[in-house]
N, C-alpha and C positions, 0 to 999 in steps of 0.2 A: 583462539579467537573463533567466534561463531561464523559459519559460512552463510553469507547473505547474498551470494551471487544469483540465486534464483528469485530473489524478491524484485518487485517492481518499484520504481521510484514514485513516491507520493510526497505531497507537502507535509512536512513534519514540523510541529511546533511544540514548545514546552515553556512553561512558566515556573520559576522557582523563587522562593523568598528566603532571605536570611534576616535575622534579627540581632542587632548589637545593642546590648544594654550599656548605657553610659549615665553619667551624672548630669543633672540639669545644667550645671555650670559648663560642662563640655559642649552641650547643645548650644548654649549662648555663645561660647567662644567660636564655634564653627559658624554660626549665623553672623557674628560680628566680623568674621574674616581675620581672627587674631591667632589662628593656629600657627606656631612657629615654622612648621614645615610647609605651610601654604594651605590652600583650600583643599581638603581631602576628597571632596565629592567628585570633581572632574577627574582627578587622578584615579579614584576608585572606578569611575566609569570606563576609562581607558583600560585599566587593569582587568575589568570584567570582560571587555571585548576581546582582549588578548587571550584571556583564559578560555573563553568559549572556542576561539579558533585553534587553540593548542591543547585541547583536552586529551586527545589521543596520545600526546607525548607525556601526559601526567598519569593517566589511568590506563594501565597496560592492555586491558581487553576492549577498550573503546576503538571503534573503527574511525580512521581519518575520514572526514566528510566535508563537503563544500558548504560552509556556513553562509547563508544568504542575508541574514539580518540578526543583529543583537540590539535589543533595547534595554536600557537600564534606568530605573526610576528610584528616587530616594524620598522617604517620608520621615521628616524629623519631628518626633514626638517630644513630650516633656522629658522623658528619661530613656529614650530608645531611638534607634535609627532602623527603619524598615527598608530593606533593599529588595526590589523585585526585578528580576531579569527575564526577558522573553527572547527565545532563540528560534529561528526558522531556518529550514533547509529543505530542499527538494532532493530526497535521497532514499536509500533502501532501508535505513535504520533510523531509530528515533534520536532526538536531541535532548533527552532528559538529563543525561550526564553533563552535557555542555552547559545547560542552564544552571544545574546545581553547582558545578565547578565555578562558573562565573559569579554566582551569588556569593559563594564562599570566599573567593579571592577578593571581591569587592569589600566584604566585611573585614577581611584580614588587612586590606590596604588601609582602610579607615582606622583600624586598630593600631597599625604600625605608625601612622602619622599623628595619632593623638594619645599614644600610650604615656607620654611624659606628662600629660595633663590629668590622667585619670587612671589610677592604679586598680580600680575596681571594675574596669570594663570587662564585659563577658559576651561572647557570641553564644546566645542562648538557644539558637535553633537554625537549621537549614532544612527546608522541605520543598517537595514538589507540589505546586499548586494545581496544574492541569497539563494535559498533553493531548495532541491529536496526531492522526496519520497512521498509515499501515493498513494492511488488509482487514484487520479486525473491525476497523471503523466502517467498512463497506459491506459487512455481512447483512443480508436481508432476511429477517424473520418472516416466515409464512405460516398462516394459520392452518393451511392444508398443504400437504407435501406435493411438490411438483413432480409430474410424471415425465420420465425421460426414456429415450430409446437410443441404442448405439448401433450404428450400421457400418460394417466393415466392407469396403469395396476392394476386391483383389481377385484376379484370375487364379493366381497360384494358391492362395489360401482356400478359395471356394472349391478348388480341384483337389484339395487335400495334400498338396505338395509342400506346404509350409504351414507352420502353426502361427496362430495370431497372438501377438503381444500387445499391439497398440490398442486394439479394441478393449482388451482386458484392463489396460491402464485407465482408459476412459471410464469404464464401468466402476472401477474401484474409486476413482476420484469423485465421480458424481455421487456415489453413495456417501463418501466422506463429507461432501458438501450438503448432505441432507436430502438429496433427490431420491425418488423412488424409481429405480431402473426396472421398467416393466418388460423390456424386450432387448435382446441382443441378437443380431443377425449378421450373417456373412453372405454377400452376394458377389457376383462377378463384376468385372468392369464394364459390362454391357450397359449402354446408356438407358435403354428402355427398362431394364431390370432395376436400375437405380431409381428412375422416375417412379415406377410402380411402387417400390418399397417405401419411398419417402411420402408419396401421396397417400398411401394407405395409413401411415402413421398420423399424418396431418388431418386427412379428411374423414377417415372412418374411426380411428382409435382416439382421436383428439389428444394426442401426446403434446405436452407442453414444450419439450425440448428434444430435438433430434440432433445428435452429434455424430458426424460421419468421419471416417478415417480412410485415407487412400485416394488415389486418382487425381491429385491436385497438381501433379507435375506437368512435364511437357513431353512425356513419352507417347508413342502412338495410341496406347490404350488408357491414357489418363483422361477419362471422359467426365469426371465429376462436374467441372464448371459448366460444360455444355448441358449436362442433365439439369443443372440448377436453373437454366434459362426457362425450362418448362415447369419448374416447381415454385420458385420464389415469386411472390406477388409484390413485395416491397423489400428492397435491399437495406441492409444495415452495414454500410461500408466501414464504419469505425471499428467493428469487430475484426474484420480482416486486416485493417491497418494496424491494430494493436498486436495481432499475431505476427505480422511481418516485422514491425518495429522491434518487438521483443526478441524475436528470433534472429534478426540481423545483427544484434549486439553479441550474439553467441556463436553464430556460424554464417559465413558469407553466402551459403547456399539458400538461405531463407528467401532471397529475392526471386528465386525460381518458382516458388510455390504460388499456385493460383487459387488459394483458399477464398471462399466466399461465405457470406452469411446473409440471412434474410428471413422474412416472415411469410408463411402461408396460413391463411385463416388466422388462428391465434397460436400457431406453432412456430417456434424459432428454430431454424435449421442452421447449423454451423459446420463448415467443412474444415477438418484438420488434416495435416499431412499424414502420409502412411508410415513414416519411420517412428519408432518408439521415442527417440530423442526429440523429434519435432512435435510429437503429441504432448510429451511432458512439458516442453517449453510453452506450447500454446495454452495448455491448461493453466500453467502458472501465470500466464499473461492475462487470462480472462476471468478466472474465479478468485474471489466470489463476486466481484463488482458487476459482472455481466448479468447476474440474477436480478439486478434492479430493473431490467427490461420487462420482467413479467408483471411487476406492479404497474408499470406504465401501460402495458397491454390491457390490463384490467381497469384502466381509467383512474388509477390512484394518483398519477402525476408525480411531480417532484416534491419531496418532503423538505421541510426547513432543515438547515444544517444542524445536526445534533451530534456531530462527531467529537466534540470536546469531551475528554475524559477528565472529570473532576477528581481530585485527590483530597481526601479528608484533611482538614486542617489539624496541625499538631500543636497548636498553641496551648 
């Protein structure tokens, strides 16, 4: 089973369709309510809902997930029944298999209830219609690469007593997200040194994104939040809230972090914890969705929702 523990929860949706070929006489019998076993459509609807909720018990590698909604619609044509199922869940992994399983089971249920009437019935196809959700839906394409800088704040690392791991993790992740990391610097926990470094990035070098690591705790030399008071012009509290919420689900120590985020000129500054684990969790929580902020900074505003992924019809 794939490890999805690092993923964030997003609204996941999927639509699937199944087609059952039947004789015109069978369609008439269903419409007239004369099927010996009863009306197959409401039974098939219940079967589809049950199938969606229990897909992980049928398909071995599917994750159990909290299904929030299952919608089932039937379209009776001259010689076929179209079954469309929509499934929604707020979770870490998609619901394609739930929708496909539900549509399949609905078709099988109708088949079972009407097979004595029509020996030529055939399930001619089950396919995915569309899906949404997941980090890939929130990737933000940019015509020009965003410039980023990474600032490590640590007395011990700046003195050469310890090697840096967290800053390197940030550099690698930013590059993987398509950002141009133009500078990587290590400074002490001195408040003024931190202020001078970040202001230079924002005011002189016009860096788009500055990600710092270290100094967000409560020890005597954790001065990053105090330095931010002289740097940030507008706060972005939701970024820090996302870091805390994501981290708290993975370690109870996340609550102690005093990470902040905000804007200076057109530079976004984000403080991450000093530990490599805290940095990894924070990056997983923020990227790629946080990059949408740069379009807003440039006046692009919010785009219409284009997250639905259409899947080619297989008719």
